N, C-alpha and C positions, 0 to 999 in steps of 0.2 A: 504494500500500500504506500510505503514511503516513496518508492520509485515512481508510482503513478502520480503521487502528489507532486514530486519534483518535475516530472515531465510536463504535467498540465501547467504548473506554475511557470516553468521556463517558456512554454509556448504562448501563454496568454497573460501572464503577469498579474493574475488575480489570486490572492490567497484563499478567498472564500470559495471560488470556483474549484481550485485545486483540492480543497478540503472536501467539498461535496462529491466530486468525482471519485476521490480516493475512498470515501465511505461507501459509495454505491458499488465501486469495483470490489471492495472488500466483501460486501454482502453477497455480491454475485459469486465470487470465488467460494465463499463459505457455503452458500446454498448448493453449489455443485460439488462440494467436497464430501468426504466420508465422515459426516457428523450426524448425531442423533436429531430427531425432530425437535426436541426441546432446546438443543443447542442452536439449531437453525432459527427457531422462534426467538430465542434470546438475541441472536445477531440482528434479526429484523427489528425487534423492539429497541435495541440500542441504536441502530441506524436511524430509526424513526425519531428518537429523541435528539440525536445529533442534527438531523436535517431540520427538525422543528426549531432547534436553537439557531439555525442559520436562515430562518425564513425571511428575516429582514434583508439579509444579504442577497437572497434569491430575488426578492422584489427589486432591490437596487440594481442587480445585474440585468434584469429584464428591462428596467428603465434606462439602462446605460449610465447610471449614476454612481456605480461602485468605483472606489479608488483603485488605481493601478499602480504597481511598482514600476519605476522607470528603469 
């Protein structure tokens, strides 16, 4: 997930976008891995809370108001 975060950040220069994509990719990999149903559900719940915490960032990204690193 750290590699995904770094690649997205390097490409787009948005910390929040990199964080969101890293969480989604982590959940995707977790869901396709060899884990129990309860572990997969736990990963989904944790990802939901992380994405919920970033909801303001998502709206700023959609409005193109999010700050970028130069």
